[in-house]
N, CA, C, O and the ligand as a Tripos MOL2 file, in Angstrom:
@<TRIPOS>MOLECULE
protein
  257   255    65     0     0
PROTEIN
NO_CHARGES

@<TRIPOS>ATOM
      1 N          -4.1320    7.0390   21.4150 N.3       1 MET1
      2 CA         -2.8250    6.6460   20.9090 C.3       1 MET1
      3 C          -2.9520    6.2040   19.4460 C.2       1 MET1
      4 O          -3.8300    5.4210   19.0830 O.2       1 MET1
      5 N          -2.0710    6.7210   18.6480 N.am      2 ALA2
      6 CA         -2.1380    6.4010   17.2180 C.3       2 ALA2
      7 C          -1.6240    4.9920   16.9680 C.2       2 ALA2
      8 O          -0.6330    4.5530   17.5520 O.2       2 ALA2
      9 N          -2.3150    4.3120   16.1010 N.am      3 LYS3
     10 CA         -1.8860    2.9630   15.7300 C.3       3 LYS3
     11 C          -0.7910    3.0460   14.6900 C.2       3 LYS3
     12 O          -0.7510    3.9710   13.8790 O.2       3 LYS3
     13 N           0.0910    2.0720   14.7230 N.am      4 LYS4
     14 CA          1.1100    1.9810   13.6880 C.3       4 LYS4
     15 C           0.4850    1.4130   12.4300 C.2       4 LYS4
     16 O          -0.1720    0.3720   12.4450 O.2       4 LYS4
     17 N           0.7060    2.1110   11.3730 N.am      5 THR5
     18 CA          0.1480    1.6560   10.1110 C.3       5 THR5
     19 C           1.1530    0.7530    9.4150 C.2       5 THR5
     20 O           2.3580    1.0010    9.4420 O.2       5 THR5
     21 N           0.6460   -0.2800    8.8040 N.am      6 LYS6
     22 CA          1.5100   -1.2460    8.1160 C.3       6 LYS6
     23 C           1.3410   -1.1260    6.6140 C.2       6 LYS6
     24 O           0.3240   -0.6480    6.1100 O.2       6 LYS6
     25 N           2.3540   -1.5700    5.9310 N.am      7 ALA7
     26 CA          2.2680   -1.5810    4.4750 C.3       7 ALA7
     27 C           2.7070   -2.9400    3.9620 C.2       7 ALA7
     28 O           3.6280   -3.5600    4.4950 O.2       7 ALA7
     29 N           2.0360   -3.3840    2.9250 N.am      8 CYS8
     30 CA          2.3690   -4.6530    2.2860 C.3       8 CYS8
     31 C           3.5860   -4.4600    1.3910 C.2       8 CYS8
     32 O           3.6290   -3.5350    0.5800 O.2       8 CYS8
     33 N           4.5710   -5.3370    1.5420 N.am      9 LYS9
     34 CA          5.7690   -5.2190    0.7080 C.3       9 LYS9
     35 C           5.4940   -5.6640   -0.7210 C.2       9 LYS9
     36 O           6.2020   -5.2690   -1.6470 O.2       9 LYS9
     37 N           4.4990   -6.4590   -0.8910 N.am     10 LYS10
     38 CA          4.2020   -7.0210   -2.2100 C.3      10 LYS10
     39 C           3.3990   -6.0430   -3.0810 C.2      10 LYS10
     40 O           3.7870   -5.7360   -4.2080 O.2      10 LYS10
     41 N           2.2730   -5.5620   -2.5380 N.am     11 CYS11
     42 CA          1.4120   -4.7050   -3.3700 C.3      11 CYS11
     43 C           1.3790   -3.2620   -2.8770 C.2      11 CYS11
     44 O           0.7220   -2.4220   -3.4920 O.2      11 CYS11
     45 N           2.0770   -2.9550   -1.7760 N.am     12 ARG12
     46 CA          2.1950   -1.5890   -1.2270 C.3      12 ARG12
     47 C           0.9300   -1.0620   -0.5680 C.2      12 ARG12
     48 O           0.8870    0.1150   -0.2110 O.2      12 ARG12
     49 N          -0.0730   -1.8590   -0.3960 N.am     13 PHE13
     50 CA         -1.3110   -1.4250    0.2330 C.3      13 PHE13
     51 C          -1.0680   -1.0900    1.7020 C.2      13 PHE13
     52 O          -0.3480   -1.8060    2.3980 O.2      13 PHE13
     53 N          -1.6790    0.0110    2.1730 N.am     14 ILE14
     54 CA         -1.5120    0.4320    3.5640 C.3      14 ILE14
     55 C          -2.7440    0.0150    4.3710 C.2      14 ILE14
     56 O          -3.8800    0.2100    3.9390 O.2      14 ILE14
     57 N          -2.4990   -0.5580    5.5460 N.am     15 PHE15
     58 CA         -3.6110   -1.0130    6.3900 C.3      15 PHE15
     59 C          -3.2110   -0.9600    7.8570 C.2      15 PHE15
     60 O          -2.0330   -0.8040    8.1800 O.2      15 PHE15
     61 N          -4.1920   -1.0900    8.7450 N.am     16 GLU16
     62 CA         -3.9170   -0.9710   10.1800 C.3      16 GLU16
     63 C          -4.0940   -2.2770   10.9400 C.2      16 GLU16
     64 O          -3.3420   -2.5720   11.8690 O.2      16 GLU16
     65 N          -5.0850   -3.0500   10.5420 N.am     17 GLU17
     66 CA         -5.4270   -4.2380   11.3120 C.3      17 GLU17
     67 C          -4.8800   -5.5080   10.6690 C.2      17 GLU17
     68 O          -4.8530   -5.6420    9.4450 O.2      17 GLU17
     69 N          -4.4480   -6.4290   11.5120 N.am     18 GLY18
     70 CA         -4.0970   -7.7550   11.0330 C.3      18 GLY18
     71 C          -2.6180   -7.9140   10.7150 C.2      18 GLY18
     72 O          -1.8650   -6.9440   10.6270 O.2      18 GLY18
     73 N          -2.2350   -9.1680   10.5450 N.am     19 GLU19
     74 CA         -0.8440   -9.5100   10.2760 C.3      19 GLU19
     75 C          -0.6250   -9.8730    8.8150 C.2      19 GLU19
     76 O           0.4870  -10.2100    8.4070 O.2      19 GLU19
     77 N          -1.6840   -9.8020    8.0440 N.am     20 LYS20
     78 CA         -1.5780  -10.1000    6.6130 C.3      20 LYS20
     79 C          -2.2000   -8.9720    5.8210 C.2      20 LYS20
     80 O          -3.0950   -8.2810    6.3090 O.2      20 LYS20
     81 N          -1.7370   -8.7860    4.6230 N.am     21 CYS21
     82 CA         -2.3010   -7.7700    3.7420 C.3      21 CYS21
     83 C          -3.7430   -8.1300    3.3910 C.2      21 CYS21
     84 O          -3.9990   -9.2110    2.8590 O.2      21 CYS21
     85 N          -4.6960   -7.2230    3.6860 N.am     22 PRO22
     86 CA         -6.0960   -7.5400    3.3740 C.3      22 PRO22
     87 C          -6.3850   -7.5220    1.8720 C.2      22 PRO22
     88 O          -7.4390   -7.9770    1.4270 O.2      22 PRO22
     89 N          -5.4580   -7.0020    1.1160 N.am     23 LYS23
     90 CA         -5.6940   -6.8960   -0.3220 C.3      23 LYS23
     91 C          -5.1830   -8.1100   -1.0970 C.2      23 LYS23
     92 O          -5.9100   -8.6980   -1.8980 O.2      23 LYS23
     93 N          -3.9220   -8.4790   -0.8490 N.am     24 CYS24
     94 CA         -3.3540   -9.5870   -1.6260 C.3      24 CYS24
     95 C          -3.0780  -10.8260   -0.7770 C.2      24 CYS24
     96 O          -2.7310  -11.8790   -1.3110 O.2      24 CYS24
     97 N          -3.2330  -10.7030    0.5600 N.am     25 GLY25
     98 CA         -3.0640  -11.8680    1.4180 C.3      25 GLY25
     99 C          -1.6290  -12.1730    1.7930 C.2      25 GLY25
    100 O          -1.3660  -13.1690    2.4670 O.2      25 GLY25
    101 N          -0.6880  -11.3300    1.3690 N.am     26 SER26
    102 CA          0.7090  -11.5720    1.6610 C.3      26 SER26
    103 C           1.0150  -11.3040    3.1390 C.2      26 SER26
    104 O           0.4710  -10.3740    3.7340 O.2      26 SER26
    105 N           1.8810  -12.1190    3.7150 N.am     27 ALA27
    106 CA          2.3090  -11.9060    5.0960 C.3      27 ALA27
    107 C           3.5870  -11.0830    5.1480 C.2      27 ALA27
    108 O           4.1340  -10.8390    6.2230 O.2      27 ALA27
    109 N           4.0540  -10.6630    4.0010 N.am     28 SER28
    110 CA          5.2720   -9.8600    3.9250 C.3      28 SER28
    111 C           4.9130   -8.3880    4.0980 C.2      28 SER28
    112 O           4.6800   -7.6630    3.1310 O.2      28 SER28
    113 N           4.8750   -7.9690    5.3770 N.am     29 ILE29
    114 CA          4.4520   -6.6020    5.6720 C.3      29 ILE29
    115 C           5.5200   -5.8850    6.4820 C.2      29 ILE29
    116 O           6.3890   -6.5200    7.0780 O.2      29 ILE29
    117 N           5.4500   -4.5630    6.5000 N.am     30 THR30
    118 CA          6.4450   -3.7750    7.2000 C.3      30 THR30
    119 C           5.8170   -2.5250    7.7900 C.2      30 THR30
    120 O           4.8210   -2.0110    7.2800 O.2      30 THR30
    121 N           6.4200   -2.0410    8.8820 N.am     31 GLU31
    122 CA          5.9970   -0.7480    9.4210 C.3      31 GLU31
    123 C           6.9460    0.3490    8.9540 C.2      31 GLU31
    124 O           6.7330    1.5290    9.2360 O.2      31 GLU31
    125 N           7.9840   -0.0440    8.2460 N.am     32 ASN32
    126 CA          8.9560    0.9240    7.7310 C.3      32 ASN32
    127 C           8.6560    1.2630    6.2780 C.2      32 ASN32
    128 O           9.1850    0.6550    5.3470 O.2      32 ASN32
    129 N           7.7990    2.2430    6.1240 N.am     33 TRP33
    130 CA          7.4500    2.6670    4.7720 C.3      33 TRP33
    131 C           7.4380    4.1790    4.7290 C.2      33 TRP33
    132 O           7.3070    4.8460    5.7560 O.2      33 TRP33
    133 N           7.5750    4.7050    3.5400 N.am     34 LYS34
    134 CA          7.6520    6.1550    3.3670 C.3      34 LYS34
    135 C           6.7540    6.6230    2.2440 C.2      34 LYS34
    136 O           6.7210    6.0320    1.1640 O.2      34 LYS34
    137 N           6.0350    7.6760    2.5080 N.am     35 GLY35
    138 CA          5.2400    8.2780    1.4440 C.3      35 GLY35
    139 C           3.9290    7.5590    1.2310 C.2      35 GLY35
    140 O           3.8710    6.3290    1.2460 O.2      35 GLY35
    141 N           2.8860    8.3260    1.0330 N.am     36 LYS36
    142 CA          1.5540    7.7480    0.9040 C.3      36 LYS36
    143 C           0.8810    8.3470   -0.3200 C.2      36 LYS36
    144 O           0.9780    9.5460   -0.5830 O.2      36 LYS36
    145 N           0.2070    7.5000   -1.0480 N.am     37 ILE37
    146 CA         -0.4910    8.0050   -2.2340 C.3      37 ILE37
    147 C          -1.8620    7.3520   -2.3180 C.2      37 ILE37
    148 O          -2.0110    6.1490   -2.1070 O.2      37 ILE37
    149 N          -2.8560    8.1690   -2.6290 N.am     38 GLU38
    150 CA         -4.1950    7.6160   -2.8100 C.3      38 GLU38
    151 C          -4.4800    7.4930   -4.2960 C.2      38 GLU38
    152 O          -4.4370    8.4740   -5.0390 O.2      38 GLU38
    153 N          -4.7690    6.2850   -4.7070 N.am     39 ILE39
    154 CA         -5.1280    6.0360   -6.0980 C.3      39 ILE39
    155 C          -6.6520    6.0110   -6.1970 C.2      39 ILE39
    156 O          -7.3160    5.1960   -5.5560 O.2      39 ILE39
    157 N          -7.1810    6.9000   -6.9960 N.am     40 ILE40
    158 CA         -8.6350    6.9540   -7.1570 C.3      40 ILE40
    159 C          -9.0370    6.2920   -8.4710 C.2      40 ILE40
    160 O          -9.9970    5.5240   -8.5310 O.2      40 ILE40
    161 N          -8.2920    6.6040   -9.5060 N.am     41 ASN41
    162 CA         -8.5800    6.0110  -10.8120 C.3      41 ASN41
    163 C          -7.2740    5.4730  -11.4000 C.2      41 ASN41
    164 O          -6.5460    6.1840  -12.0930 O.2      41 ASN41
    165 N          -7.0010    4.2120  -11.1090 N.am     42 ALA42
    166 CA         -5.7110    3.6200  -11.4850 C.3      42 ALA42
    167 C          -5.4790    3.6530  -12.9960 C.2      42 ALA42
    168 O          -4.3500    3.8260  -13.4550 O.2      42 ALA42
    169 N          -6.5470    3.4860  -13.7550 N.am     43 GLU43
    170 CA         -6.3840    3.4190  -15.2160 C.3      43 GLU43
    171 C          -5.9090    4.7290  -15.8190 C.2      43 GLU43
    172 O          -5.2210    4.7410  -16.8390 O.2      43 GLU43
    173 N          -6.2820    5.8370  -15.1800 N.am     44 ASN44
    174 CA         -5.9160    7.1420  -15.7220 C.3      44 ASN44
    175 C          -4.8200    7.8330  -14.9260 C.2      44 ASN44
    176 O          -4.5980    9.0340  -15.0830 O.2      44 ASN44
    177 N          -4.1330    7.0800  -14.0720 N.am     45 SER45
    178 CA         -3.1100    7.6760  -13.2220 C.3      45 SER45
    179 C          -1.7140    7.2440  -13.6700 C.2      45 SER45
    180 O          -1.3880    6.0580  -13.6920 O.2      45 SER45
    181 N          -0.9060    8.2360  -14.0240 N.am     46 GLU46
    182 CA          0.4580    7.9280  -14.4500 C.3      46 GLU46
    183 C           1.2590    7.3020  -13.3150 C.2      46 GLU46
    184 O           2.0260    6.3620  -13.5250 O.2      46 GLU46
    185 N           1.0680    7.8410  -12.1010 N.am     47 ILE47
    186 CA          1.8570    7.3170  -10.9760 C.3      47 ILE47
    187 C           1.4140    5.8950  -10.6310 C.2      47 ILE47
    188 O           2.2310    5.0790  -10.2050 O.2      47 ILE47
    189 N           0.1580    5.6020  -10.8080 N.am     48 ALA48
    190 CA         -0.3130    4.2260  -10.5750 C.3      48 ALA48
    191 C           0.3600    3.2630  -11.5450 C.2      48 ALA48
    192 O           0.7420    2.1540  -11.1700 O.2      48 ALA48
    193 N           0.4980    3.6940  -12.7850 N.am     49 LYS49
    194 CA          1.1730    2.8540  -13.7790 C.3      49 LYS49
    195 C           2.6350    2.6640  -13.4150 C.2      49 LYS49
    196 O           3.1880    1.5690  -13.5180 O.2      49 LYS49
    197 N           3.2450    3.7640  -12.9870 N.am     50 GLU50
    198 CA          4.6540    3.7200  -12.6370 C.3      50 GLU50
    199 C           4.9010    2.7710  -11.4640 C.2      50 GLU50
    200 O           5.8900    2.0380  -11.4470 O.2      50 GLU50
    201 N           3.9980    2.7910  -10.4910 N.am     51 LEU51
    202 CA          4.1400    1.9380   -9.3080 C.3      51 LEU51
    203 C           3.4800    0.5710   -9.5120 C.2      51 LEU51
    204 O           3.4570   -0.2600   -8.6040 O.2      51 LEU51
    205 N           2.9520    0.3560  -10.6980 N.am     52 LYS52
    206 CA          2.2830   -0.9080  -11.0480 C.3      52 LYS52
    207 C           1.1170   -1.2200  -10.1130 C.2      52 LYS52
    208 O           0.9530   -2.3430   -9.6360 O.2      52 LYS52
    209 N           0.3110   -0.1790   -9.8680 N.am     53 LEU53
    210 CA         -0.8890   -0.3470   -9.0570 C.3      53 LEU53
    211 C          -2.0790   -0.3930  -10.0010 C.2      53 LEU53
    212 O          -2.1890    0.4310  -10.9090 O.2      53 LEU53
    213 N          -2.9610   -1.3460   -9.7930 N.am     54 ASN54
    214 CA         -4.0840   -1.4460  -10.7210 C.3      54 ASN54
    215 C          -5.4430   -1.4030  -10.0350 C.2      54 ASN54
    216 O          -6.4580   -1.7760  -10.6220 O.2      54 ASN54
    217 N          -5.4530   -0.9460   -8.7930 N.am     55 ASP55
    218 CA         -6.7170   -0.8620   -8.0740 C.3      55 ASP55
    219 C          -6.7150    0.3840   -7.2090 C.2      55 ASP55
    220 O          -5.6520    0.8590   -6.8090 O.2      55 ASP55
    221 N          -7.8940    0.9190   -6.9140 N.am     56 LYS56
    222 CA         -7.9370    2.1080   -6.0830 C.3      56 LYS56
    223 C          -7.6350    1.7560   -4.6180 C.2      56 LYS56
    224 O          -7.8000    0.6150   -4.1870 O.2      56 LYS56
    225 N          -7.1880    2.7730   -3.8710 N.am     57 GLY57
    226 CA         -6.8490    2.5420   -2.4870 C.3      57 GLY57
    227 C          -5.6910    3.4280   -2.0820 C.2      57 GLY57
    228 O          -5.2020    4.2380   -2.8690 O.2      57 GLY57
    229 N          -5.2540    3.2620   -0.8320 N.am     58 ILE58
    230 CA         -4.1230    4.0470   -0.3530 C.3      58 ILE58
    231 C          -2.9010    3.1470   -0.2880 C.2      58 ILE58
    232 O          -2.9190    2.0780    0.3220 O.2      58 ILE58
    233 N          -1.8530    3.6050   -0.9270 N.am     59 TYR59
    234 CA         -0.6210    2.8050   -1.0390 C.3      59 TYR59
    235 C           0.5720    3.6140   -0.5810 C.2      59 TYR59
    236 O           0.5020    4.8380   -0.4770 O.2      59 TYR59
    237 N           1.6610    2.9290   -0.3090 N.am     60 THR60
    238 CA          2.8960    3.6140    0.0020 C.3      60 THR60
    239 C           3.7710    3.6820   -1.2500 C.2      60 THR60
    240 O           3.6840    2.8410   -2.1450 O.2      60 THR60
    241 N           4.6020    4.6940   -1.2760 N.am     61 ILE61
    242 CA          5.4990    4.8590   -2.4210 C.3      61 ILE61
    243 C           6.7440    3.9940   -2.2480 C.2      61 ILE61
    244 O           7.2840    3.4540   -3.2140 O.2      61 ILE61
    245 N           7.1860    3.8760   -0.9970 N.am     62 LYS62
    246 CA          8.4400    3.1620   -0.7620 C.3      62 LYS62
    247 C           8.3430    2.2770    0.4770 C.2      62 LYS62
    248 O           7.9250    2.7390    1.5380 O.2      62 LYS62
    249 N           8.7250    1.0170    0.3500 N.am     63 VAL63
    250 CA          8.8330    0.1350    1.5190 C.3      63 VAL63
    251 C          10.2980   -0.2650    1.6870 C.2      63 VAL63
    252 O          11.0350   -0.3980    0.7110 O.2      63 VAL63
    253 N          10.7010   -0.4510    2.9320 N.am     64 ASP64
    254 CA         12.0820   -0.8680    3.1910 C.3      64 ASP64
    255 C          12.1760   -2.3830    3.2020 C.2      64 ASP64
    256 O          13.2590   -2.9340    3.4050 O.2      64 ASP64
    257 ZN         -0.5670   -6.7860   -0.4210 Zn       65 ZN65
@<TRIPOS>BOND
     1     1     2 1
     2     2     3 1
     3     3     4 2
     4     3     5 am
     5     5     6 1
     6     6     7 1
     7     7     8 2
     8     7     9 am
     9     9    10 1
    10    10    11 1
    11    11    12 2
    12    11    13 am
    13    13    14 1
    14    14    15 1
    15    15    16 2
    16    15    17 am
    17    17    18 1
    18    18    19 1
    19    19    20 2
    20    19    21 am
    21    21    22 1
    22    22    23 1
    23    23    24 2
    24    23    25 am
    25    25    26 1
    26    26    27 1
    27    27    28 2
    28    27    29 am
    29    29    30 1
    30    30    31 1
    31    31    32 2
    32    31    33 am
    33    33    34 1
    34    34    35 1
    35    35    36 2
    36    35    37 am
    37    37    38 1
    38    38    39 1
    39    39    40 2
    40    39    41 am
    41    41    42 1
    42    42    43 1
    43    43    44 2
    44    43    45 am
    45    45    46 1
    46    46    47 1
    47    47    48 2
    48    47    49 am
    49    49    50 1
    50    50    51 1
    51    51    52 2
    52    51    53 am
    53    53    54 1
    54    54    55 1
    55    55    56 2
    56    55    57 am
    57    57    58 1
    58    58    59 1
    59    59    60 2
    60    59    61 am
    61    61    62 1
    62    62    63 1
    63    63    64 2
    64    63    65 am
    65    65    66 1
    66    66    67 1
    67    67    68 2
    68    67    69 am
    69    69    70 1
    70    70    71 1
    71    71    72 2
    72    71    73 am
    73    73    74 1
    74    74    75 1
    75    75    76 2
    76    75    77 am
    77    77    78 1
    78    78    79 1
    79    79    80 2
    80    79    81 am
    81    81    82 1
    82    82    83 1
    83    83    84 2
    84    83    85 am
    85    85    86 1
    86    86    87 1
    87    87    88 2
    88    87    89 am
    89    89    90 1
    90    90    91 1
    91    91    92 2
    92    91    93 am
    93    93    94 1
    94    94    95 1
    95    95    96 2
    96    95    97 am
    97    97    98 1
    98    98    99 1
    99    99   100 2
   100    99   101 am
   101   101   102 1
   102   102   103 1
   103   103   104 2
   104   103   105 am
   105   105   106 1
   106   106   107 1
   107   107   108 2
   108   107   109 am
   109   109   110 1
   110   110   111 1
   111   111   112 2
   112   111   113 am
   113   113   114 1
   114   114   115 1
   115   115   116 2
   116   115   117 am
   117   117   118 1
   118   118   119 1
   119   119   120 2
   120   119   121 am
   121   121   122 1
   122   122   123 1
   123   123   124 2
   124   123   125 am
   125   125   126 1
   126   126   127 1
   127   127   128 2
   128   127   129 am
   129   129   130 1
   130   130   131 1
   131   131   132 2
   132   131   133 am
   133   133   134 1
   134   134   135 1
   135   135   136 2
   136   135   137 am
   137   137   138 1
   138   138   139 1
   139   139   140 2
   140   139   141 am
   141   141   142 1
   142   142   143 1
   143   143   144 2
   144   143   145 am
   145   145   146 1
   146   146   147 1
   147   147   148 2
   148   147   149 am
   149   149   150 1
   150   150   151 1
   151   151   152 2
   152   151   153 am
   153   153   154 1
   154   154   155 1
   155   155   156 2
   156   155   157 am
   157   157   158 1
   158   158   159 1
   159   159   160 2
   160   159   161 am
   161   161   162 1
   162   162   163 1
   163   163   164 2
   164   163   165 am
   165   165   166 1
   166   166   167 1
   167   167   168 2
   168   167   169 am
   169   169   170 1
   170   170   171 1
   171   171   172 2
   172   171   173 am
   173   173   174 1
   174   174   175 1
   175   175   176 2
   176   175   177 am
   177   177   178 1
   178   178   179 1
   179   179   180 2
   180   179   181 am
   181   181   182 1
   182   182   183 1
   183   183   184 2
   184   183   185 am
   185   185   186 1
   186   186   187 1
   187   187   188 2
   188   187   189 am
   189   189   190 1
   190   190   191 1
   191   191   192 2
   192   191   193 am
   193   193   194 1
   194   194   195 1
   195   195   196 2
   196   195   197 am
   197   197   198 1
   198   198   199 1
   199   199   200 2
   200   199   201 am
   201   201   202 1
   202   202   203 1
   203   203   204 2
   204   203   205 am
   205   205   206 1
   206   206   207 1
   207   207   208 2
   208   207   209 am
   209   209   210 1
   210   210   211 1
   211   211   212 2
   212   211   213 am
   213   213   214 1
   214   214   215 1
   215   215   216 2
   216   215   217 am
   217   217   218 1
   218   218   219 1
   219   219   220 2
   220   219   221 am
   221   221   222 1
   222   222   223 1
   223   223   224 2
   224   223   225 am
   225   225   226 1
   226   226   227 1
   227   227   228 2
   228   227   229 am
   229   229   230 1
   230   230   231 1
   231   231   232 2
   232   231   233 am
   233   233   234 1
   234   234   235 1
   235   235   236 2
   236   235   237 am
   237   237   238 1
   238   238   239 1
   239   239   240 2
   240   239   241 am
   241   241   242 1
   242   242   243 1
   243   243   244 2
   244   243   245 am
   245   245   246 1
   246   246   247 1
   247   247   248 2
   248   247   249 am
   249   249   250 1
   250   250   251 1
   251   251   252 2
   252   251   253 am
   253   253   254 1
   254   254   255 1
   255   255   256 2
@<TRIPOS>SUBSTRUCTURE
     1 MET1         2 RESIDUE 1 A MET
     2 ALA2         6 RESIDUE 1 A ALA
     3 LYS3        10 RESIDUE 1 A LYS
     4 LYS4        14 RESIDUE 1 A LYS
     5 THR5        18 RESIDUE 1 A THR
     6 LYS6        22 RESIDUE 1 A LYS
     7 ALA7        26 RESIDUE 1 A ALA
     8 CYS8        30 RESIDUE 1 A CYS
     9 LYS9        34 RESIDUE 1 A LYS
    10 LYS10       38 RESIDUE 1 A LYS
    11 CYS11       42 RESIDUE 1 A CYS
    12 ARG12       46 RESIDUE 1 A ARG
    13 PHE13       50 RESIDUE 1 A PHE
    14 ILE14       54 RESIDUE 1 A ILE
    15 PHE15       58 RESIDUE 1 A PHE
    16 GLU16       62 RESIDUE 1 A GLU
    17 GLU17       66 RESIDUE 1 A GLU
    18 GLY18       70 RESIDUE 1 A GLY
    19 GLU19       74 RESIDUE 1 A GLU
    20 LYS20       78 RESIDUE 1 A LYS
    21 CYS21       82 RESIDUE 1 A CYS
    22 PRO22       86 RESIDUE 1 A PRO
    23 LYS23       90 RESIDUE 1 A LYS
    24 CYS24       94 RESIDUE 1 A CYS
    25 GLY25       98 RESIDUE 1 A GLY
    26 SER26      102 RESIDUE 1 A SER
    27 ALA27      106 RESIDUE 1 A ALA
    28 SER28      110 RESIDUE 1 A SER
    29 ILE29      114 RESIDUE 1 A ILE
    30 THR30      118 RESIDUE 1 A THR
    31 GLU31      122 RESIDUE 1 A GLU
    32 ASN32      126 RESIDUE 1 A ASN
    33 TRP33      130 RESIDUE 1 A TRP
    34 LYS34      134 RESIDUE 1 A LYS
    35 GLY35      138 RESIDUE 1 A GLY
    36 LYS36      142 RESIDUE 1 A LYS
    37 ILE37      146 RESIDUE 1 A ILE
    38 GLU38      150 RESIDUE 1 A GLU
    39 ILE39      154 RESIDUE 1 A ILE
    40 ILE40      158 RESIDUE 1 A ILE
    41 ASN41      162 RESIDUE 1 A ASN
    42 ALA42      166 RESIDUE 1 A ALA
    43 GLU43      170 RESIDUE 1 A GLU
    44 ASN44      174 RESIDUE 1 A ASN
    45 SER45      178 RESIDUE 1 A SER
    46 GLU46      182 RESIDUE 1 A GLU
    47 ILE47      186 RESIDUE 1 A ILE
    48 ALA48      190 RESIDUE 1 A ALA
    49 LYS49      194 RESIDUE 1 A LYS
    50 GLU50      198 RESIDUE 1 A GLU
    51 LEU51      202 RESIDUE 1 A LEU
    52 LYS52      206 RESIDUE 1 A LYS
    53 LEU53      210 RESIDUE 1 A LEU
    54 ASN54      214 RESIDUE 1 A ASN
    55 ASP55      218 RESIDUE 1 A ASP
    56 LYS56      222 RESIDUE 1 A LYS
    57 GLY57      226 RESIDUE 1 A GLY
    58 ILE58      230 RESIDUE 1 A ILE
    59 TYR59      234 RESIDUE 1 A TYR
    60 THR60      238 RESIDUE 1 A THR
    61 ILE61      242 RESIDUE 1 A ILE
    62 LYS62      246 RESIDUE 1 A LYS
    63 VAL63      250 RESIDUE 1 A VAL
    64 ASP64      254 RESIDUE 1 A ASP
    65 ZN65       257 GROUP 0 **** ****
């Protein structure tokens, strides 16, 4: 059975385990998110700049 993936509303980081964002520690998380993007090199990524992401990882484009 597939696990529901969660996304942090604050930093958009996507994760599976826990009730808090493992990246920024925020408890403001949601299962209602759309679109996934992997940031490999945040410094050279236009979309990372646009989404204000400054670290590598998998993030969502949109959270509700
Ligand atoms: Zn976060």
